[in-house]
gemmi code that builds the backbone of each chain (N, CA, C; Angstrom):
import gemmi

chains = {
    "A": [
        ("UNK", (124.224, 69.592, 122.082), (123.245, 68.704, 121.458), (122.076, 69.512, 120.927)),
        ("UNK", (121.599, 69.167, 119.757), (120.519, 69.924, 119.159), (119.194, 69.194, 119.341)),
        ("UNK", (119.062, 68.476, 120.466), (117.805, 67.762, 120.741), (116.703, 68.757, 121.054)),
        ("UNK", (115.495, 68.517, 120.592), (114.389, 69.416, 120.970), (114.138, 69.325, 122.470)),
        ("UNK", (113.648, 70.386, 123.058), (113.510, 70.434, 124.511), (112.314, 69.655, 125.022)),
        ("UNK", (111.305, 69.521, 124.205), (110.073, 68.896, 124.692), (110.277, 67.505, 125.286)),
        ("UNK", (111.077, 66.599, 124.703), (111.206, 65.270, 125.289), (111.767, 65.305, 126.713)),
        ("UNK", (112.580, 66.301, 127.017), (113.155, 66.387, 128.355), (112.083, 66.743, 129.388)),
        ("UNK", (111.058, 67.466, 128.931), (109.980, 67.860, 129.835), (109.010, 66.702, 130.032)),
        ("UNK", (108.788, 65.960, 128.943), (107.859, 64.836, 129.005), (108.485, 63.701, 129.807)),
        ("UNK", (107.875, 63.298, 130.934), (108.485, 62.250, 131.760), (108.544, 60.881, 131.068)),
        ("UNK", (107.698, 60.695, 130.059), (107.697, 59.397, 129.365), (108.783, 59.317, 128.301)),
        ("UNK", (109.264, 60.479, 127.872), (110.162, 60.494, 126.723), (111.505, 59.831, 127.020)),
        ("UNK", (112.064, 60.103, 128.218), (113.386, 59.563, 128.520), (113.395, 58.029, 128.519)),
        ("UNK", (112.434, 57.378, 129.210), (112.400, 55.904, 129.124), (112.240, 55.404, 127.692)),
        ("UNK", (111.424, 56.127, 126.910), (111.222, 55.704, 125.519), (112.533, 55.785, 124.769)),
        ("UNK", (113.313, 56.826, 125.067), (114.576, 56.981, 124.370), (115.542, 55.863, 124.784)),
        ("UNK", (115.473, 55.512, 126.053), (116.365, 54.435, 126.509), (115.947, 53.100, 125.923)),
        ("UNK", (114.645, 52.929, 125.710), (114.182, 51.715, 125.035), (114.723, 51.675, 123.615)),
        ("UNK", (114.704, 52.857, 122.973), (115.242, 52.920, 121.605), (116.727, 52.594, 121.592)),
        ("UNK", (117.446, 53.043, 122.605), (118.878, 52.753, 122.700), (119.102, 51.241, 122.812)),
        ("UNK", (118.267, 50.604, 123.652), (118.382, 49.152, 123.821), (118.044, 48.426, 122.520)),
        ("UNK", (117.028, 48.935, 121.841), (116.641, 48.347, 120.545), (117.783, 48.475, 119.544)),
        ("UNK", (118.410, 49.649, 119.542), (119.528, 49.890, 118.622), (120.677, 48.938, 118.934)),
        ("UNK", (120.890, 48.650, 120.219), (121.986, 47.745, 120.592), (121.739, 46.343, 120.033)),
        ("UNK", (120.487, 45.907, 120.079), (120.169, 44.583, 119.541), (120.298, 44.586, 118.013)),
        ("UNK", (119.877, 45.693, 117.391), (119.984, 45.791, 115.929), (121.449, 45.719, 115.503)),
        ("UNK", (122.314, 46.381, 116.271), (123.747, 46.383, 115.979), (124.306, 44.959, 116.080)),
        ("UNK", (123.873, 44.257, 117.129), (124.323, 42.881, 117.316), (123.859, 41.997, 116.159)),
        ("UNK", (122.583, 42.178, 115.769), (122.032, 41.384, 114.664), (122.750, 41.662, 113.351)),
        ("UNK", (123.214, 42.906, 113.188), (123.886, 43.279, 111.943), (125.162, 42.461, 111.749)),
        ("UNK", (125.771, 42.015, 112.847), (127.014, 41.236, 112.765), (126.884, 40.011, 111.876)),
        ("UNK", (126.033, 39.036, 112.256), (125.885, 37.835, 111.438), (125.358, 38.129, 110.035)),
        ("UNK", (124.470, 39.127, 109.923), (123.925, 39.461, 108.602), (125.051, 39.929, 107.685)),
        ("UNK", (125.898, 40.829, 108.201), (127.028, 41.335, 107.426), (127.977, 40.187, 107.071)),
        ("UNK", (128.164, 39.272, 108.031), (129.074, 38.141, 107.787), (128.606, 37.335, 106.570)),
        ("UNK", (127.314, 37.044, 106.527), (126.777, 36.255, 105.411), (126.872, 37.016, 104.097)),
        ("UNK", (126.685, 38.346, 104.163), (126.747, 39.148, 102.941), (128.166, 39.214, 102.392)),
        ("UNK", (129.163, 39.132, 103.276), (130.552, 39.330, 102.847), (131.343, 38.024, 102.800)),
        ("UNK", (130.635, 36.896, 102.652), (131.310, 35.587, 102.631), (132.358, 35.480, 101.525)),
        ("UNK", (132.187, 36.265, 100.457), (133.113, 36.175, 99.331), (134.488, 36.736, 99.638)),
        ("UNK", (134.613, 37.517, 100.698), (135.913, 38.086, 101.044), (136.649, 37.138, 101.983)),
        ("UNK", (137.815, 36.613, 101.554), (138.477, 35.574, 102.359), (138.910, 36.029, 103.744)),
        ("UNK", (139.331, 37.307, 103.875), (139.793, 37.780, 105.192), (138.624, 37.851, 106.164)),
        ("UNK", (137.545, 38.517, 105.732), (136.378, 38.671, 106.592), (135.768, 37.311, 106.904)),
        ("UNK", (135.797, 36.438, 105.905), (135.212, 35.116, 106.059), (136.001, 34.286, 107.077)),
        ("UNK", (137.324, 34.318, 106.973), (138.148, 33.489, 107.846), (138.196, 34.011, 109.276)),
        ("UNK", (138.258, 35.352, 109.427), (138.416, 35.904, 110.775), (137.089, 36.246, 111.436)),
        ("UNK", (136.076, 36.578, 110.628), (134.801, 37.009, 111.200), (134.904, 38.347, 111.911)),
        ("UNK", (136.003, 39.100, 111.655), (136.281, 40.316, 112.423), (135.139, 41.334, 112.441)),
        ("UNK", (134.589, 41.738, 111.284), (133.547, 42.762, 111.358), (132.316, 42.292, 112.118)),
        ("UNK", (131.994, 41.012, 111.979), (130.831, 40.481, 112.688), (131.045, 40.551, 114.197)),
        ("UNK", (132.232, 40.094, 114.645), (132.489, 40.092, 116.084), (132.586, 41.511, 116.640)),
        ("UNK", (133.128, 42.441, 115.834), (133.214, 43.843, 116.270), (131.822, 44.443, 116.453)),
        ("UNK", (130.952, 44.204, 115.453), (129.590, 44.734, 115.544), (128.863, 44.156, 116.742)),
        ("UNK", (129.045, 42.854, 116.973), (128.341, 42.203, 118.079), (128.865, 42.708, 119.415)),
        ("UNK", (130.186, 42.952, 119.495), (130.764, 43.506, 120.728), (130.214, 44.906, 120.967)),
        ("UNK", (130.110, 45.690, 119.878), (129.563, 47.043, 120.011), (128.105, 46.985, 120.467)),
        ("UNK", (127.360, 46.019, 119.933), (125.965, 45.850, 120.323), (125.825, 45.534, 121.804)),
        ("UNK", (126.692, 44.644, 122.298), (126.648, 44.288, 123.723), (127.039, 45.496, 124.578)),
        ("UNK", (128.064, 46.235, 124.139), (128.505, 47.415, 124.896), (127.376, 48.427, 125.004)),
        ("UNK", (126.697, 48.660, 123.883), (125.585, 49.609, 123.878), (124.446, 49.105, 124.765)),
        ("UNK", (124.216, 47.792, 124.732), (123.188, 47.199, 125.588), (123.517, 47.376, 127.064)),
        ("UNK", (124.812, 47.292, 127.383), (125.260, 47.492, 128.769), (125.010, 48.928, 129.201)),
        ("UNK", (125.348, 49.867, 128.310), (125.117, 51.280, 128.606), (123.637, 51.509, 128.870)),
        ("UNK", (122.800, 50.944, 127.992), (121.350, 51.132, 128.124), (120.841, 50.565, 129.441)),
        ("UNK", (121.340, 49.390, 129.827), (120.792, 48.765, 131.041), (121.362, 49.420, 132.309)),
        ("UNK", (122.474, 50.127, 132.172), (122.988, 50.869, 133.328), (122.147, 52.112, 133.588)),
        ("UNK", (121.684, 52.700, 132.470), (120.892, 53.922, 132.609), (119.457, 53.623, 133.010)),
        ("UNK", (119.027, 52.410, 132.764), (117.621, 52.086, 132.932), (117.492, 50.659, 133.459)),
        ("UNK", (117.042, 50.495, 134.699), (117.020, 49.147, 135.306), (115.817, 48.299, 134.901)),
        ("UNK", (114.969, 48.795, 134.010), (113.769, 48.013, 133.661), (114.158, 46.649, 133.058)),
        ("UNK", (113.403, 45.606, 133.409), (113.746, 44.249, 132.917), (113.781, 44.171, 131.388)),
        ("UNK", (112.912, 44.945, 130.717), (112.888, 44.834, 129.249), (114.199, 45.319, 128.645)),
        ("UNK", (114.841, 46.283, 129.305), (116.121, 46.780, 128.799), (117.186, 45.685, 128.969)),
        ("UNK", (117.095, 45.009, 130.115), (118.038, 43.896, 130.351), (117.787, 42.757, 129.372)),
        ("UNK", (116.527, 42.576, 128.998), (116.190, 41.487, 128.059), (116.881, 41.716, 126.723)),
        ("UNK", (116.959, 42.980, 126.315), (117.660, 43.281, 125.063), (119.137, 42.914, 125.177)),
        ("UNK", (119.717, 43.248, 126.330), (121.130, 42.930, 126.552), (121.336, 41.411, 126.540)),
        ("UNK", (120.407, 40.704, 127.192), (120.511, 39.237, 127.223), (120.397, 38.665, 125.816)),
        ("UNK", (119.495, 39.244, 125.007), (119.321, 38.761, 123.635), (120.599, 38.973, 122.831)),
        ("UNK", (121.216, 40.155, 122.989), (122.472, 40.439, 122.284), (123.565, 39.464, 122.701)),
        ("UNK", (123.670, 39.225, 123.995), (124.714, 38.321, 124.498), (124.478, 36.904, 123.998)),
        ("UNK", (123.214, 36.477, 124.044), (122.881, 35.121, 123.595), (123.178, 34.932, 122.121)),
        ("UNK", (122.830, 35.943, 121.351), (123.045, 35.891, 119.904), (124.544, 35.792, 119.593)),
        ("UNK", (125.332, 36.577, 120.319), (126.780, 36.567, 120.114), (127.367, 35.215, 120.499)),
        ("UNK", (126.899, 34.670, 121.621), (127.393, 33.365, 122.065), (127.062, 32.296, 121.028)),
        ("UNK", (125.866, 32.380, 120.485), (125.424, 31.406, 119.481), (126.284, 31.493, 118.220)),
        ("UNK", (126.543, 32.726, 117.783), (127.363, 32.940, 116.584), (128.783, 32.416, 116.823)),
        ("UNK", (129.330, 32.721, 117.989), (130.688, 32.276, 118.305), (130.744, 30.747, 118.361)),
        ("UNK", (129.692, 30.141, 118.908), (129.639, 28.679, 118.983), (129.652, 28.069, 117.582)),
        ("UNK", (128.843, 28.638, 116.704), (128.810, 28.157, 115.322), (130.149, 28.358, 114.644)),
        ("UNK", (130.729, 29.535, 114.842), (131.970, 29.927, 114.160), (133.139, 29.050, 114.592)),
        ("UNK", (133.262, 28.799, 115.898), (134.448, 28.100, 116.398), (134.229, 26.604, 116.612)),
        ("UNK", (133.026, 26.236, 117.052), (132.804, 24.836, 117.442), (132.138, 24.029, 116.323)),
        ("UNK", (130.973, 24.496, 115.862), (130.264, 23.735, 114.831), (131.051, 23.668, 113.531)),
        ("UNK", (131.831, 24.740, 113.233), (132.530, 24.812, 111.954), (133.890, 24.112, 111.995)),
        ("UNK", (134.264, 23.570, 113.140), (135.576, 22.914, 113.242), (135.607, 21.687, 112.340)),
        ("UNK", (136.736, 21.493, 111.655), (136.892, 20.355, 110.746), (137.848, 19.341, 111.363)),
        ("UNK", (137.721, 18.063, 110.955), (138.704, 17.087, 111.440), (140.092, 17.466, 110.932)),
        ("UNK", (141.103, 17.137, 111.703), (142.473, 17.469, 111.334), (142.903, 16.609, 110.147)),
        ("UNK", (143.352, 17.265, 109.068), (143.773, 16.537, 107.871), (145.290, 16.381, 107.902)),
        ("UNK", (145.772, 15.494, 108.771), (147.207, 15.386, 109.026), (147.996, 15.021, 107.772)),
        ("UNK", (147.493, 14.059, 106.993), (148.284, 13.627, 105.837), (148.286, 14.698, 104.751)),
        ("UNK", (147.198, 15.481, 104.657), (147.165, 16.564, 103.667), (148.201, 17.626, 104.008)),
        ("UNK", (148.489, 17.770, 105.292), (149.427, 18.804, 105.711), (150.883, 18.386, 105.548)),
        ("UNK", (151.106, 17.089, 105.309), (152.493, 16.643, 105.182), (152.831, 16.108, 103.784)),
        ("UNK", (151.838, 16.018, 102.896), (152.099, 15.549, 101.528), (153.229, 16.362, 100.901)),
        ("UNK", (154.207, 15.682, 100.289), (155.279, 16.431, 99.628), (155.104, 16.466, 98.120)),
        ("UNK", (154.522, 15.373, 97.614), (154.335, 15.240, 96.184), (152.839, 15.122, 95.909)),
        ("UNK", (152.358, 15.846, 94.909), (150.925, 15.809, 94.606), (150.575, 14.503, 93.902)),
        ("UNK", (149.714, 13.669, 94.514), (149.331, 12.419, 93.850), (148.702, 12.683, 92.482)),
        ("UNK", (149.085, 11.857, 91.527), (148.601, 11.997, 90.151), (147.124, 11.615, 90.073)),
        ("UNK", (146.377, 12.271, 89.200), (144.972, 11.884, 89.009), (144.487, 12.323, 87.640)),
        ("UNK", (143.425, 11.684, 87.193), (142.680, 12.128, 86.016), (141.207, 12.144, 86.413)),
        ("UNK", (140.570, 13.291, 86.280), (139.162, 13.440, 86.667), (138.408, 14.147, 85.552)),
        ("UNK", (137.096, 13.869, 85.441), (136.303, 14.581, 84.425), (136.022, 16.020, 84.855)),
        ("UNK", (136.070, 16.964, 83.886), (135.667, 18.337, 84.195), (134.151, 18.454, 84.058)),
        ("UNK", (133.641, 19.677, 84.064), (132.182, 19.893, 84.054), (131.512, 19.420, 82.770)),
        ("UNK", (132.329, 19.225, 81.704), (131.782, 18.723, 80.438), (132.003, 17.220, 80.299)),
        ("UNK", (132.640, 16.620, 81.298), (132.925, 15.195, 81.231), (134.260, 14.881, 80.569)),
        ("UNK", (135.015, 15.913, 80.144), (136.316, 15.689, 79.507), (137.354, 15.354, 80.573)),
        ("UNK", (138.182, 14.332, 80.329), (139.185, 13.983, 81.346), (140.290, 15.041, 81.433)),
        ("UNK", (140.660, 15.399, 82.654), (141.745, 16.347, 82.900), (142.740, 15.666, 83.829)),
        ("UNK", (144.023, 15.622, 83.418), (144.997, 14.982, 84.301), (145.939, 16.024, 84.874)),
        ("UNK", (146.328, 15.806, 86.124), (147.240, 16.739, 86.781), (148.569, 16.769, 86.036)),
        ("UNK", (149.031, 15.594, 85.603), (150.313, 15.509, 84.909), (150.367, 16.409, 83.681)),
        ("UNK", (149.301, 16.366, 82.875), (149.270, 17.197, 81.669), (149.178, 18.668, 82.048)),
        ("UNK", (148.383, 18.978, 83.075), (148.177, 20.372, 83.479), (149.482, 20.997, 83.966)),
        ("UNK", (150.272, 20.241, 84.742), (151.460, 20.844, 85.334), (152.649, 20.849, 84.376)),
        ("UNK", (152.504, 20.219, 83.207), (153.617, 20.203, 82.265), (153.845, 21.596, 81.672)),
        ("UNK", (152.815, 22.449, 81.706), (152.966, 23.774, 81.090), (153.169, 24.893, 82.110)),
        ("UNK", (153.077, 24.582, 83.389), (153.266, 25.620, 84.404), (152.709, 25.174, 85.741)),
        ("UNK", (152.813, 26.053, 86.761), (152.306, 25.682, 88.089), (150.786, 25.483, 88.087)),
        ("UNK", (150.325, 24.609, 88.964), (148.887, 24.319, 89.051), (148.414, 24.562, 90.479)),
        ("UNK", (147.319, 25.286, 90.608), (146.703, 25.442, 91.926), (145.489, 24.530, 91.997)),
        ("UNK", (145.544, 23.567, 92.919), (144.390, 22.689, 93.146), (143.555, 23.296, 94.263)),
        ("UNK", (142.265, 23.462, 94.011), (141.370, 24.023, 95.026), (140.266, 23.019, 95.322)),
        ("UNK", (140.404, 22.327, 96.447), (139.342, 21.401, 96.873), (138.296, 22.220, 97.617)),
        ("UNK", (137.041, 22.100, 97.201), (135.971, 22.792, 97.946), (134.829, 21.839, 98.213)),
        ("UNK", (133.957, 22.223, 99.108), (133.000, 21.275, 99.642), (131.840, 20.951, 98.715)),
        ("UNK", (131.486, 21.873, 97.828), (130.389, 21.557, 96.926), (129.600, 22.775, 96.542)),
        ("UNK", (128.563, 22.575, 95.772), (127.846, 23.678, 95.147), (126.902, 24.390, 96.094)),
        ("UNK", (126.573, 23.797, 97.248), (125.525, 24.406, 98.089), (126.019, 25.673, 98.778)),
    ],
    "B": [
        ("UNK", (125.827, 27.681, 105.425), (126.980, 28.445, 104.965), (127.260, 28.130, 103.504)),
        ("UNK", (127.307, 29.168, 102.721), (127.556, 28.969, 101.299), (129.013, 28.611, 101.064)),
        ("UNK", (129.242, 27.535, 100.338), (130.606, 27.117, 100.061), (131.007, 27.535, 98.657)),
        ("UNK", (130.169, 28.330, 98.009), (130.476, 28.732, 96.649), (131.080, 30.121, 96.609)),
        ("UNK", (130.846, 30.884, 97.689), (131.301, 32.279, 97.706), (132.802, 32.361, 97.446)),
        ("UNK", (133.543, 31.388, 97.984), (134.997, 31.431, 97.851), (135.450, 31.350, 96.398)),
        ("UNK", (134.682, 30.653, 95.576), (135.107, 30.443, 94.188), (135.184, 31.761, 93.421)),
        ("UNK", (134.284, 32.687, 93.777), (134.276, 33.986, 93.108), (135.549, 34.762, 93.421)),
        ("UNK", (136.148, 34.485, 94.579), (137.315, 35.249, 95.011), (138.616, 34.806, 94.362)),
        ("UNK", (138.560, 33.822, 93.472), (139.788, 33.249, 92.922), (140.223, 33.878, 91.602)),
        ("UNK", (139.514, 34.910, 91.156), (139.790, 35.509, 89.863), (141.225, 35.990, 89.697)),
        ("UNK", (141.723, 36.749, 90.683), (143.075, 37.320, 90.589), (144.119, 36.208, 90.545)),
        ("UNK", (143.901, 35.181, 91.347), (144.835, 34.063, 91.392), (144.841, 33.333, 90.041)),
        ("UNK", (143.644, 33.171, 89.487), (143.521, 32.510, 88.188), (144.325, 33.261, 87.126)),
        ("UNK", (144.201, 34.597, 87.128), (144.904, 35.388, 86.115), (146.418, 35.311, 86.276)),
        ("UNK", (146.881, 35.354, 87.528), (148.319, 35.262, 87.774), (148.857, 33.910, 87.302)),
        ("UNK", (148.081, 32.868, 87.502), (148.487, 31.535, 87.045), (148.530, 31.477, 85.521)),
        ("UNK", (147.506, 32.031, 84.900), (147.421, 31.988, 83.444), (148.625, 32.687, 82.808)),
        ("UNK", (149.055, 33.802, 83.436), (150.217, 34.526, 82.919), (151.480, 33.679, 82.942)),
        ("UNK", (151.509, 32.732, 83.885), (152.685, 31.872, 84.026), (152.532, 30.574, 83.225)),
        ("UNK", (151.476, 30.469, 82.450), (151.209, 29.231, 81.730), (150.646, 28.159, 82.637)),
        ("UNK", (150.212, 28.579, 83.818), (149.684, 27.619, 84.790), (148.175, 27.502, 84.727)),
        ("UNK", (147.639, 26.679, 85.607), (146.194, 26.446, 85.609), (145.654, 26.396, 87.019)),
        ("UNK", (144.366, 26.708, 87.132), (143.659, 26.532, 88.395), (142.651, 25.412, 88.176)),
        ("UNK", (142.732, 24.372, 88.973), (141.778, 23.277, 88.878), (141.006, 23.189, 90.190)),
        ("UNK", (139.706, 23.470, 90.138), (138.872, 23.292, 91.318), (138.362, 21.858, 91.320)),
        ("UNK", (138.209, 21.281, 92.507), (137.777, 19.884, 92.617), (136.698, 19.780, 93.685)),
        ("UNK", (135.591, 19.128, 93.336), (134.568, 18.846, 94.347), (134.018, 17.453, 94.093)),
        ("UNK", (133.116, 17.010, 94.943), (132.531, 15.681, 94.760), (131.202, 15.770, 94.000)),
        ("UNK", (130.838, 16.986, 93.544), (129.605, 17.165, 92.772), (129.722, 16.487, 91.407)),
        ("UNK", (128.592, 16.024, 90.852), (128.633, 15.494, 89.478), (128.914, 16.625, 88.481)),
        ("UNK", (129.474, 16.290, 87.294), (129.839, 17.318, 86.307), (128.691, 18.275, 85.967)),
        ("UNK", (127.468, 17.758, 85.867), (126.333, 18.620, 85.517), (126.131, 19.739, 86.524)),
        ("UNK", (126.275, 19.409, 87.812), (126.113, 20.403, 88.872), (127.198, 21.468, 88.773)),
        ("UNK", (128.435, 21.000, 88.481), (129.548, 21.945, 88.363), (129.346, 22.856, 87.161)),
        ("UNK", (128.789, 22.290, 86.099), (128.561, 23.071, 84.884), (127.609, 24.233, 85.178)),
        ("UNK", (126.539, 23.937, 85.911), (125.578, 24.978, 86.289), (126.251, 26.047, 87.147)),
        ("UNK", (127.074, 25.583, 88.088), (127.755, 26.504, 89.007), (128.701, 27.436, 88.250)),
        ("UNK", (129.427, 26.868, 87.285), (130.369, 27.670, 86.486), (129.619, 28.739, 85.697)),
        ("UNK", (128.471, 28.349, 85.150), (127.673, 29.286, 84.366), (127.132, 30.394, 85.279)),
        ("UNK", (126.618, 29.971, 86.440), (126.007, 30.908, 87.378), (127.011, 31.948, 87.881)),
        ("UNK", (128.215, 31.483, 88.205), (129.218, 32.381, 88.791), (130.196, 32.910, 87.743)),
        ("UNK", (130.005, 32.531, 86.486), (130.890, 32.946, 85.386), (132.349, 32.649, 85.732)),
        ("UNK", (132.619, 31.433, 86.175), (133.986, 31.067, 86.575), (134.846, 30.796, 85.337)),
        ("UNK", (136.103, 31.285, 85.350), (136.963, 31.089, 84.178), (137.738, 29.763, 84.220)),
        ("UNK", (137.628, 29.027, 85.319), (138.409, 27.790, 85.454), (137.486, 26.575, 85.549)),
        ("UNK", (138.016, 25.380, 85.250), (137.166, 24.183, 85.289), (136.964, 23.670, 86.721)),
        ("UNK", (135.895, 22.926, 86.908), (135.674, 22.217, 88.175), (135.689, 20.727, 87.852)),
        ("UNK", (136.615, 20.015, 88.477), (136.716, 18.573, 88.252), (135.819, 17.846, 89.239)),
        ("UNK", (135.347, 16.694, 88.798), (134.371, 15.948, 89.580), (134.996, 14.675, 90.145)),
        ("UNK", (135.105, 14.603, 91.458), (135.664, 13.424, 92.120), (134.529, 12.660, 92.798)),
        ("UNK", (133.624, 12.158, 91.967), (132.419, 11.520, 92.461), (132.660, 10.361, 93.415)),
        ("UNK", (133.698, 9.557, 93.161), (133.929, 8.419, 94.074), (134.903, 8.760, 95.211)),
        ("UNK", (135.265, 10.022, 95.340), (136.088, 10.518, 96.467), (137.482, 9.900, 96.506)),
        ("UNK", (137.930, 9.344, 95.380), (139.222, 8.671, 95.389), (140.367, 9.686, 95.570)),
        ("UNK", (140.291, 10.781, 94.794), (141.352, 11.792, 94.861), (141.310, 12.537, 96.203)),
        ("UNK", (140.099, 12.863, 96.641), (139.932, 13.529, 97.935), (140.579, 12.689, 99.040)),
        ("UNK", (140.374, 11.378, 98.962), (140.932, 10.465, 99.965), (142.460, 10.422, 99.849)),
        ("UNK", (142.958, 10.360, 98.594), (144.406, 10.278, 98.383), (145.134, 11.507, 98.908)),
        ("UNK", (144.451, 12.644, 98.849), (145.053, 13.888, 99.346), (144.809, 14.059, 100.856)),
        ("UNK", (144.182, 13.074, 101.463), (143.960, 13.115, 102.914), (142.898, 14.101, 103.336)),
        ("UNK", (141.914, 14.331, 102.469), (140.945, 15.411, 102.724), (139.523, 14.915, 102.922)),
        ("UNK", (139.334, 13.623, 103.152), (137.960, 13.114, 103.251), (137.314, 13.560, 104.563)),
        ("UNK", (136.165, 14.191, 104.449), (135.374, 14.557, 105.625), (134.069, 13.774, 105.540)),
        ("UNK", (134.047, 12.640, 106.245), (132.934, 11.701, 106.119), (131.646, 12.285, 106.691)),
        ("UNK", (130.560, 12.107, 105.930), (129.229, 12.458, 106.422), (128.955, 13.942, 106.599)),
        ("UNK", (129.756, 14.801, 105.960), (129.625, 16.234, 106.227), (128.715, 16.969, 105.247)),
        ("UNK", (128.295, 16.301, 104.166), (127.415, 16.978, 103.211), (126.014, 17.100, 103.805)),
        ("UNK", (125.206, 18.039, 103.300), (123.841, 18.194, 103.825), (123.046, 16.889, 103.738)),
        ("UNK", (123.348, 16.060, 102.710), (122.612, 14.800, 102.567), (123.318, 13.642, 103.273)),
        ("UNK", (124.328, 13.953, 104.070), (125.019, 12.908, 104.824), (126.156, 12.243, 104.070)),
        ("UNK", (126.429, 12.680, 102.841), (127.528, 12.110, 102.065), (128.879, 12.652, 102.511)),
        ("UNK", (129.948, 12.105, 101.917), (131.302, 12.552, 102.254), (131.711, 13.700, 101.337)),
        ("UNK", (132.361, 14.695, 101.884), (132.867, 15.798, 101.060), (134.346, 16.030, 101.377)),
        ("UNK", (134.951, 16.986, 100.671), (136.355, 17.303, 100.896), (136.486, 18.372, 101.976)),
        ("UNK", (137.547, 18.267, 102.759), (137.957, 19.366, 103.630), (138.530, 20.430, 102.691)),
        ("UNK", (138.097, 21.689, 102.812), (138.599, 22.706, 101.881), (140.122, 22.834, 101.974)),
        ("UNK", (140.792, 22.806, 100.826), (142.251, 22.883, 100.824), (142.759, 23.415, 99.495)),
        ("UNK", (143.904, 24.090, 99.543), (144.587, 24.586, 98.344), (145.979, 23.978, 98.306)),
        ("UNK", (146.409, 23.505, 97.125), (147.781, 23.020, 96.944), (148.372, 23.695, 95.714)),
        ("UNK", (149.547, 24.272, 95.856), (150.245, 24.817, 94.694), (151.284, 23.793, 94.262)),
        ("UNK", (151.108, 23.284, 93.046), (151.933, 22.180, 92.545), (152.868, 22.708, 91.462)),
        ("UNK", (154.178, 22.392, 91.572), (155.113, 22.848, 90.533), (155.142, 21.865, 89.369)),
        ("UNK", (155.973, 22.158, 88.384), (156.008, 21.347, 87.163), (156.400, 19.895, 87.414)),
        ("UNK", (157.141, 19.677, 88.506), (157.586, 18.315, 88.813), (156.622, 17.582, 89.742)),
        ("UNK", (155.516, 18.231, 90.066), (154.542, 17.580, 90.940), (154.798, 17.828, 92.415)),
        ("UNK", (155.836, 18.626, 92.723), (156.115, 18.945, 94.129), (155.112, 19.949, 94.663)),
        ("UNK", (154.727, 19.770, 95.919), (153.801, 20.726, 96.530), (154.613, 21.875, 97.121)),
        ("UNK", (154.428, 23.069, 96.568), (155.215, 24.241, 96.936), (154.603, 25.015, 98.087)),
        ("UNK", (153.305, 24.913, 98.205), (152.580, 25.684, 99.229), (151.218, 25.024, 99.408)),
        ("UNK", (150.680, 25.127, 100.595), (149.341, 24.552, 100.816), (148.606, 25.339, 101.877)),
        ("UNK", (147.305, 25.204, 101.839), (146.457, 25.758, 102.896), (145.346, 24.745, 103.127)),
        ("UNK", (145.310, 24.159, 104.311), (144.262, 23.185, 104.643), (143.388, 23.813, 105.720)),
        ("UNK", (142.081, 23.907, 105.458), (141.175, 24.594, 106.386), (141.042, 23.823, 107.698)),
        ("UNK", (141.082, 24.551, 108.810), (140.830, 23.965, 110.124), (139.365, 24.113, 110.515)),
        ("UNK", (138.735, 25.157, 109.950), (137.294, 25.366, 110.142), (136.672, 25.576, 108.774)),
        ("UNK", (135.379, 25.330, 108.682), (134.679, 25.391, 107.401), (134.938, 26.706, 106.667)),
        ("UNK", (135.048, 27.811, 107.412), (135.143, 29.128, 106.766), (136.581, 29.578, 106.504)),
        ("UNK", (137.577, 28.794, 106.932), (138.983, 29.174, 106.707), (139.345, 29.188, 105.234)),
        ("UNK", (139.914, 30.294, 104.764), (140.425, 30.361, 103.390), (141.754, 31.098, 103.408)),
        ("UNK", (142.652, 30.762, 102.473), (143.902, 31.516, 102.411), (143.641, 32.915, 101.847)),
        ("UNK", (144.518, 33.858, 102.168), (144.408, 35.182, 101.581), (144.946, 35.115, 100.160)),
        ("UNK", (144.317, 35.829, 99.216), (144.810, 35.811, 97.833), (146.294, 36.217, 97.776)),
        ("UNK", (146.687, 37.160, 98.624), (148.085, 37.608, 98.641), (149.052, 36.476, 98.945)),
        ("UNK", (148.645, 35.605, 99.880), (149.472, 34.453, 100.255), (149.698, 33.544, 99.048)),
        ("UNK", (148.613, 33.293, 98.316), (148.687, 32.406, 97.158), (149.606, 33.020, 96.097)),
        ("UNK", (149.426, 34.333, 95.861), (150.214, 35.014, 94.835), (151.697, 35.012, 95.199)),
        ("UNK", (151.981, 35.195, 96.489), (153.367, 35.195, 96.951), (153.996, 33.819, 96.735)),
        ("UNK", (153.242, 32.776, 97.078), (153.742, 31.408, 96.874), (153.973, 31.146, 95.389)),
        ("UNK", (153.090, 31.672, 94.579), (153.202, 31.473, 93.136), (154.468, 32.155, 92.602)),
        ("UNK", (154.745, 33.366, 93.114), (155.934, 34.095, 92.673), (157.201, 33.307, 92.990)),
        ("UNK", (157.190, 32.495, 94.049), (158.365, 31.737, 94.437), (158.418, 30.347, 93.828)),
        ("UNK", (157.477, 30.037, 92.943), (157.434, 28.701, 92.330), (157.994, 28.747, 90.911)),
        ("UNK", (158.982, 27.912, 90.625), (159.563, 27.932, 89.276), (158.568, 27.424, 88.216)),
    ],
}
model = gemmi.Model(1)
for chain_id, residues in chains.items():
    chain = gemmi.Chain(chain_id)
    for i, (resn, *xyz) in enumerate(residues, 1):
        res = gemmi.Residue()
        res.name, res.seqid = resn, gemmi.SeqId(i, " ")
        for name, pos in zip(("N", "CA", "C"), xyz):
            atom = gemmi.Atom()
            atom.name, atom.element = name, gemmi.Element(name[0])
            atom.pos, atom.b_iso = gemmi.Position(*pos), 0.0
            res.add_atom(atom)
        chain.add_residue(res)
    model.add_chain(chain)
structure = gemmi.Structure()
structure.add_model(model)
structure.setup_entities()
């Protein structure tokens, strides 16, 4: 390690470094949800939440390391904050975001016919659209 | 949670459909004016249809009552690949708000659709 020697001599330096480690663990945990929101456009990351959960797990692991090395309550508080944040994110991801089961949508065999206005108000019918080739219908929740 | 991010990810699917003479039709319960702004903002190459009275959303079994920020009804996010005869060849119905199909899945289903 190429650490300067002075911090090892200074009795205050080691606790300060461990505080920084705990701070870094919380920052890592926070990066999870932030990254998730930034990468919403990617369907894999969006559906699985993998990078967010990995970062948050790493944050908790680092927080555990920090609190093992240093029993001060403030170090534990960082670990508790990381754990709480992860629990909150997981709750939102799995529980709050759950949708009602769309049983009939999952068993439809034939696409019901419709005519709806497009963004200019022009009528568009599924029948006309599918006469020239396959059609992908994408129902989405709205502009927000 | 932004529900518009997914629309940007549909470019490759749109192009594959266009090559086959097919179309991508997005559907929401927003009024046409709102969709027009969204298309301009995101430079979307496909139209967004407006199902203001939720009739089509209901017919497809996708009504999610009271789920909009203003308490209105919206659609459960879903994709249907429809062949020339109106048969549904492939579908993806979201179980959670953030569930989306992988573009590869859609392209594979498209390759198997006459």
